[in-house]
N, C-alpha and C positions, 0 to 999 in steps of 0.2 A: 505693280501693285499689288495683283491678285495673288503675284509670287510671295510678295512679305505677308501679306494677311494667312496668306495659306502655311508660309513657315512659323509664322510666332502661332497659329492654332495647334498644329503640331508638336511645336516644342513646349507648347501649356498642356495639351494633351499626355505629353511623356514623359513633364514635369510632376503632375499629378497623380499618372500612377505609380510613380517609385516615389515619392512623397505622401501614398496610401498607408494607412495603418497596415500590417500585416495580416494575414488570418491567424486564426490557432495553427492551423494544420503547418505553419511555418515555423513555426515555435516549438511543435512536439519532434522529440529528438526518436530517432528513428528506435521501435524496441523488439530487441530480438530476445527469443525462447523457445524453447522446444515444446509444440502443444502434444495436449494430451491430456497426463494424470500427474499436476504438479503439489508437490509435497512444502509443510512447515513443519519447523521445529520451534520451540515457545518453552522459555524460562518466565515462569511468574514468580516475581519476588513479593512477598506479604509486605504489607504495609506494616510500617512502625516499629519493623524488625532489619539487625543489623545494619543501620545506617540507611533506610530505605524511608522516604517522608510519611505523607499520611497518604500518600496515593500509591496503588499496586503499582509497579514497574513490570515492563516485560521486554524480554531478550526474545529477537525473532528474527529466523533465517527462513527465506523462500527459496523453492527448487523448483527448476520446471522437470519435465518427462524424462532429461537424460540425468538427472541430479545436478545441476550444475546452478551453483547458487545465481537467484538471479535479483536477491535483495534482502535486506534486512535490516532492521537498528538495534540499537542499544539502548535499556533504561528508558524506553519510550513511558513514561506518568500517562494512566488513566485511571481517573478518579472516578470510583465503585460507583456502578451504572450507568458509566459513560462510554462512550464508542471515539475511535483515534481511528485514523486513517490510513495505511502504508502503503506508498508509492514505490513502484518498482518495472524491473522489464515487463513485467505484463500489462496486458493493454487497460483495466482497470483497477481500482483502488481494491488493497485487502480493508474489509474494514475489521476490526477487533472491541470485543465489546467486556469490559470488565465485570465481574459478579460484585455484590454488593458486601459479603462477607467470604471470607478463608474456603470457607465448603464447595461453594457455587462455582458454577460451572464456566468456563470462557466461549464468548458466542465469536461466531467469524462470518463474515457475509462476502461472498465475489461473487458479479458478474450475474444476481437474482438468487443464486443459492444462499443457502442459511445452514447453517450447524454449530454445534459447541463441541466441548470436549467430553460429553456424558453421549456424543452418538459414535454410531458403529465407523465414522470414518477417523475418529481417535484413540489414540493410547495414552492415558493419563496415567501420571505415577503418582504419589504421595508427597506432600512436603519435607521436606528434609533442610537443616541449617536454614529454614527461610524462605525455601524456594522450592519450589515443584514442575519439572517437565511435563510438556506433550510432543506426540506428532499425530500431523492430521493431512490427509489427501482431498484434492480437491479436483475436479473437469477444471481444466485450463484450454 
């Protein structure tokens, strides 16, 4: 009888562990990138121009320290003055904030760092055929 009770308890414990909700770590894919100084290339498309709707749209490419692309997106719509997050191989998301009008800077945040296209971390071009491009760097 003691053996049956012990076996039942052991099976119940094993089953409970197997059926328990997995931890968040279990669902996180392994993110690989070369640490150091990462870069991003961004194209901002003017709203209400060349088929773009009422929100700014962004094409973004993220690169690690070895210049390997580790994330990106096309056509990310961001309403004026709002922020969207971009996931990538980096351990944290990159936050992108659209300006309110065309001449406003594009804002960025990553792991406690904050900068915009008017800072020394970026090189920003002018609008040409409804879009402008920028290249920025940040510690990763």
